[in-house]
N, C-alpha and C positions, 0 to 999 in steps of 0.2 A: 665131581665123581669120576672115578678111575674106570678104566676099560673093564669089560666083562671078563670073568675067567673063560678059558677055553672049553670048559665043560658045558657052557650055556647057561649056568646058574647065574641069575641076574643079580648077584650081590656083591658089593664092593670087597676088595681084598682088605684084611686087617693089615694095618701099617704098623711096621715095626719102629718103635720110638728109639732112636739113637741118642736121645738126650738133648740137653741144652748146654750151651756155654757162653761165657762172657769174655769179652776181648775189649781191650781199651787203647786208643792211640791218640796222638796229638794231631791236631788239625794240620793237613798238608803232608803228613806221612801216608805210605801205601800200606795196605793191609790185605791180608787173604784169609778168607773165612772158609775152612776145610770142613766140611760135614762128616768125614770120615766113614762114608759108606763102605760096606764090604759085600763081597759076593754079588757085586752088580752084574746083570745079564746083558748080552750084546743088543737086545731089543730094548733096553730101558732108555726112559726119557728122563732126564734129571733137569728139575726147574727150581729156580729160586725166586721166592716172592718177598716184597718189602712193604712195610707200612700197615696202618690201620686196616686197610682193605685188602691186604695181601696181593698187591698188583705184581704180575709177573715183570721181572727184570732181566732174566737171562735163562737160557735153557741149553742143555748138551743132548743131542740125539745120538747116542752110542751106535745106533744101527747105520746110521748114514755118516757118522762122524761130522755132523753139521752143528756148529755153536750159533746161537742167536741171540743178540742182546737188544734189548727195547731201551734205547737210550733216551727217547723223547717223553717217557712218562714222568710225571712230577715236574713238569715244566723244564725238563732237560736237565735236572741236577746230576745225572749220571753220564752225561754226554761225553764220549772220549775218555771214559775213565774205567770201563768195565773189561774183564777178560774171565773166560772160564774154561776150566781144564776138563779132561775126560773123567777124572774122578769127582767132579762136580764142585771143586774148589773155585770160589769166586774171589777174584782180586779187584780191588779198587785202588787205582793208581795214585790218586791225590785226594784224600778225604777232606771233607768240611762237616761243619755241624749238623749240616742237612742230612748227612748220611747215618747219623746216629739212629739206632732204632732195632726193630726186631726183623731178622732174616730167617725165612722159613725155606728149608731145602727138602725137597721131596722126591720120590721116584714112585713106581706103582706099589711097592710094598715097605717103603722106608721113609721116615722123615727126620729132619734134626733141625733145631733152632739156634740160632746165634744171636746174642744181644751185644750190639756193638756201641760202644760209648766213645764220642769224639770230643776231645777237650782242647781248649785254646787258651793261650796265656793273655797277656794284656792287649786289648783293643783299645786304642788312644780315641777319646772323643773330646771335641773343643765346643764351647758355646759361649756366647756373649751373656752378659748378665741381663735377665728378662726374657731370654730366649726359652722356647721348648726344646728340650733334647730327648730324642728316642734312643734308648738302650736295646737295640735289636737282639731277639733271641736267636735270629739266624735261621728260623724255622718256618716253613710255609704253614704248618698247622701242629697243634700239640697231638702227640700220639695217645690213643685211648687208654693205654696202661701208664701213662707218664705221670709223674709228680714234680712240680717246679717250685723252686724257692728263689726269690730274691734277697740278698743279704748284703749288708755292710757292716763293719765293726762288729761281727758276730751278731748282729740284730737282723730279724726277719722283717722286711717290709712289705713283701708280697708273696702269695702263695697260689698254687693251683693244684687240685687233685682232679683231673678229668674225669675219671671213672665214677667219682661222686659229685660231680658237677660242683666242685668247691672253688670259688674265686675270691680271694681275701686280700684287701690291701690294710696294711698296719700304718695309718698316718701318724700314731702318736709317738713314734719314736723319736728320739732326740728332741725332748721338750716340745713336742708338737710341731716341730718346725716344718713338717712336710703336710700338714693340714691343707686339704684341697688342692694338692699340687701333684699328686700321683695318679696315673692312669694306667691300668693294665688290660692289654689286649686278651680277651679271652680266646682268641683263635690261634694266635701266634705265640703268646707269652711275653711280648716286648712290653718293658717298662718305660714310660714316658714322664718326665719331670717337667712340670709347668712352672713358668716364671722362675727360671733357674737363678741361682744366687751364688756368690763366691764361696759360701760356706758349704755349698753342696760338692765341692771339689774333694775327691775321695775315690777309693776302689770300690767298685759295685761287683758282686759275684752272682751269676745264676747257676744253680745246681739242678740237676736232673738225672732220670735213671739213664738217659741217652746221650746227653751232651753236657758240656760245662763251659762258661765263659767268664772272663774277668774283663772289666771295663775301667780303664783310668780316665776318670772324667775331669776336665778342667773347665771351671766357669771363670771368665776372664773380669777382672775389675779394670775398667778403663781409667788410664791416668794420662794427663797431658803434662808436658814439660816444654820450657822454652830454651832454645839453644843457649848454652853457656851456663845454665842453672845447674844446681845439684839436686838429685833426685833420690830419695830413699824408699825401697820397697820393703814392707814389713814382712814378718814370717810368723810371729806368734808362736814361738817354740819355747821350751823350758831350757835353762842353762845347760851346757855341756852334753848336748844331744847331737847325734850324727844327722847332717842334712847336707843338701847341694842345691845350687842354682843352676839351671841351665838356660840357654838362649836360643831362640830361632826355631825353624822347622826342624833342624836336624839335631836338636838337643845338645848343642854345643855346651860342654861343662865350663862355667866361668868361676865358680866359687864354691868351696866346700869346707865342711868342718867334721872330723872325727870326734867320737867320743872323747870328753875331757879336754876340749879347746884346742885342738891341733888344727890350725885355720891354714888354707891355702886359696890363694887367688890366681886364677890362670888367665892373666890379663894380656897374655901373648897370643892367645888364639884368634883365629879370624883375621890373620895379617896383622896382629897388633891394634886391632880396632878399639880395644879397652885399655891399652897401655897407660899405667899410671893414672887411671881413672877409678878403679873399683876399690871398695873398702868394704869388708866383711865384719860386722858386729859379733864378736865371738859369745856374747852373753844373750842377744836376742835373736841373731840370725839375720837381721835387716842387712840388706845389700844396698850401698849408696854409690850411685855413679855420679862422678863431679865432671863439671864442664861437658855436660850431655851434648851430642851431637845427633844429626839427623840420622847417621848410620847406626845409632844405638836404639832407633825405634823398632818395635816389634814386640814378640811374645816371650815373656820371663816366666819359668815354671819353677816352683819350690818343691823340693821333696824331702820328706821327713821319714829317715829310716826307709828308703825306697818307696814311700807312700806319698801319693800326690797330696800336696797340703796347701798350695797357693798358686795363683795365677794372675799375671797382670799383663794388659795389652798397653804398651807405652807408645804414645804419640809425641813426636817432637816438632815443634813449631819454630819457623825462623823468628828471631828476635826482632820485633817492628821497629822502624825507625823512630827517632826522637821527634814528638809533633812539634809543629811550628805555630807560635802564637804572634799573630800581627793585628794591627788596628783596621777594622772593617770601616774604611772611609765613607763607603757608600750609605752606611747606616748611621754614621756618627753625626752630631749636632752640637750645637752649643752646651746642651744639657746632658746628653747621652754618648757615651763612649762604647762603642761596640766592638768587642774583640774577637777574633776569629782563630779557633784552635783547628788544624788541619793536619792531615797526614796522607801520603800519597799510596796508601795500600788499602784494600778493601778487607771485609770480614774481620774487622776489628771493633773494639768499643772504644769510644773517646768519652772521658769523663772530666768534668771540672770538680775540683776539691778545694774546700777552704780548711787548711789545716789537714787534718785527718778525715774530715767529714765530706761525704759525697753529697754534692748539691745539684748535679745534673749529668746526664750521660745520654749517649746516642750510639746505635750501632749501624752496621753498613746498610741495613735495609730501611732505614729512615733518611731523611734529607735534612731537616735543620730544627734545631730547638733554641728559642730564645729565653734567656733568663735575666731578669732584672735585679740588681742589687743597689741597696742605698750606699751613699758616700762613705758611710763609717764602716762598711763591711768590706773594703778592698785590700785588706792585708791577707798574706798567707794564701794567695790564689795560685793554683796550679792546674795544668792540664796533663792528663795520663793516657796512654794507649794500652789498653788491657791491663791498667793497673801496673804495668812494667816499666815503660819508658816515661819519663815525665819532665814537663818544662815547667819550671817557676816562673811566675808572672810579676813583673814590677809594674803594677797598675799606674802608680804616679808618673812612670816614665813614659809609658805607652799612652796614656791619656792627658800628657801635660797639655797646658793651654798656652796658645801663642799670645803675644802682646795684644792683638785684636780681640782677645778672648774667644777666639775660635779654635777649635781642636786642631792641633797640627796634623795636617795630612799633606806632605809635599808631594811633588809629582812622583817622585821614586816610590814613596809609599803607597801612593794610589795605584802605580802600575804593578807593584808586587802584589797588593791584594787582588787585583783584578784577574792577574795571571794564576795565583793561587786558587781562586774560586773556581777558575776552569779546570785546572789539573786535580785538584784533590778528590780523593775517592769518599772520604768522610770529613766532614767540617761541623764543628760545634760552636755556636755563638754565645758568648757572655755579653750581656748588655749592663753596663755600670752606669748608674746615675751621677752626674757631675754637677 
């Protein structure tokens, strides 16, 4: 309630409505809201209120020429950002989406309302496959007169009409691919995607009366490669369409194609890290990295007409050494030949194969596995590390009989077997009946 009139009649002055106005800015820009008051009196107190509860954030006392700003309200979203002039104009030096909303200016006999909309371009979000990712509206709470819509590909996935208490999630978009995977915060308007998938990579837009945001979401597919291998990253685009591949946190452009097949590979970037290693398929958009190295590990993102289209996190592992196969004399006898496959690294899988068929395997968390084979199954035996490095076994040579019909284990062979059994990180035993 405003001060009583000087004649003592205890009624409020009627306020002159100076109208409402809309103003829009991009986040980070300064803005000045000018109420346009005319005929101000020297004793007037100009006040500015913000938000659902019309909380006072600044005032100018013309009589004392004193300006007061209340920066700690709303958890300090206006701190060090407000200035107010003698005509009531309010300046926000650096805007955020939190500042979008209704601003009420008033004196004893005038008021004016400004609607400020704050909008921001792409906010980039990253997630691993299976993680939950929250697309934050950037708001502490939804304004009472606000209407919010979340969209992608011109499809509405969620909407809020606060004054009508409407909160809706449309999970049936994109062939029901979002069923049971969307959550909408009724207080802030934040949209959360549960159990994110690579196909969730795209632009997401939130539209409101007071703010707007665009999120570029990348959900990474995990891919592993071994040093020296070639690795192809698929793109799933149509032929002759514009796209580009970027690498790393700085979005370094490594390959691109303009419409109708004009391909460019930028393999000299990053001090030539990719030199002579990149190949771009102009029909499918797939990027191939040949002779891959540890420095090629990281995030690769694919844009289709500047839209997020795919994301891959590439891990590059050192090539493991070739496994060593020796006769385990401590376990061999006249009837049994025990072969030991070993490698001096951990966190690998050792496997015995007969031809292309896996017959036994062991990983770094296990200690030993024994496997017996009859005499007729001794051909085409091999031991492999991670199915990459392979040692082929000549069983007849390793398990040959001495003249005394004892399996040959000379002193050198025994010593080698003992040393290996101490040093190896993983060992796999194959027991062959002779």
